[in-house]
C-alpha positions in Angstrom: 151.1 81.2 -22.6 150.0 82.4 -26.1 153.2 81.0 -27.7 152.7 77.6 -26.0 149.2 77.3 -27.4 150.3 78.5 -30.9 153.1 75.8 -30.8 150.6 73.1 -29.8 148.1 74.2 -32.5 150.9 74.2 -35.1 152.0 70.8 -34.0 148.4 69.5 -34.3 148.1 71.0 -37.8 151.3 69.3 -38.9 150.2 66.0 -37.5 146.8 66.2 -39.1 148.4 67.1 -42.5 150.9 64.2 -42.2 148.1 61.7 -41.3 146.0 62.9 -44.2 148.8 62.6 -46.7 149.8 59.2 -45.4 146.2 58.0 -45.7 145.9 59.4 -49.2 149.1 57.7 -50.3 148.1 54.4 -48.8 144.7 54.5 -50.5 146.3 55.5 -53.8 148.8 52.6 -53.6 146.0 50.1 -52.8 143.8 51.4 -55.6 146.6 51.0 -58.2 147.4 47.5 -57.1 143.8 46.2 -57.1 142.4 45.7 -60.7 139.1 47.1 -61.5 136.1 45.1 -62.8 137.2 46.2 -66.3 140.7 44.8 -65.9 139.9 41.3 -64.5 139.2 38.0 -66.1 137.7 34.7 -64.7 140.5 32.3 -66.0 138.9 28.9 -65.5 141.2 25.9 -65.3 141.5 23.9 -68.5 140.3 26.8 -70.6 140.7 26.1 -74.4 140.8 29.7 -75.5 142.5 32.8 -74.1 140.4 35.2 -72.1 140.4 38.9 -72.5 139.4 41.7 -70.1 136.6 44.1 -70.6 139.2 46.8 -71.3 140.8 44.7 -74.0 137.3 44.0 -75.5 136.5 47.8 -75.5 139.8 48.4 -77.4 139.1 45.7 -79.9 135.6 47.1 -80.6 136.9 50.7 -80.8 139.7 50.0 -83.3 138.0 47.0 -85.1 141.1 44.9 -84.9 139.3 41.6 -84.4 135.7 40.4 -85.2 133.5 40.0 -82.1 131.0 37.2 -82.7 127.9 36.5 -80.7 126.7 32.9 -81.3 123.6 33.1 -79.2 120.2 32.7 -80.7 118.6 35.6 -82.6 116.1 36.1 -79.7 118.9 36.2 -77.1 120.9 38.6 -79.2 117.8 40.8 -79.6 117.3 40.9 -75.9 120.9 41.8 -75.0 124.2 41.8 -76.8 127.6 43.6 -76.9 127.2 46.7 -79.1 129.4 46.2 -82.1 129.3 42.4 -82.1 128.0 40.4 -85.0 125.3 37.8 -84.4 126.0 34.4 -86.0 123.7 31.7 -84.9 122.1 28.9 -86.9 119.6 26.2 -86.4 122.3 23.6 -86.5 123.7 24.6 -83.2 127.4 24.1 -82.6 128.2 24.7 -86.3 131.5 26.1 -87.5 131.3 29.9 -87.7 134.8 30.2 -89.2 133.4 30.6 -92.7 131.6 33.7 -91.7 134.8 35.4 -90.6 136.3 37.6 -93.3 139.5 36.2 -94.9 142.6 37.5 -93.3 140.9 37.8 -89.9 140.7 34.1 -89.1 
């Protein structure tokens, strides 16, 4: 009788390990195929400019490859802004900010 119980216990352990591994692999595959909040974009129809993800913005800010401009009012910028962005607002509203971008980076 002892050997029968040992065989059943071993079988249960093997089944439990198999189920655990299967669940872990399924979760891992799902997690890899689903983008995180940092990897997604909104992509509105008829969008005039390309959109970048939060990850891409973090890389741009880290290596300084592109200027990041914030054209909100000075008050809005003071309340909350992206660290590393430059504030470029004016009383004219809707003005061309291209002249404030350094040459070679336009």
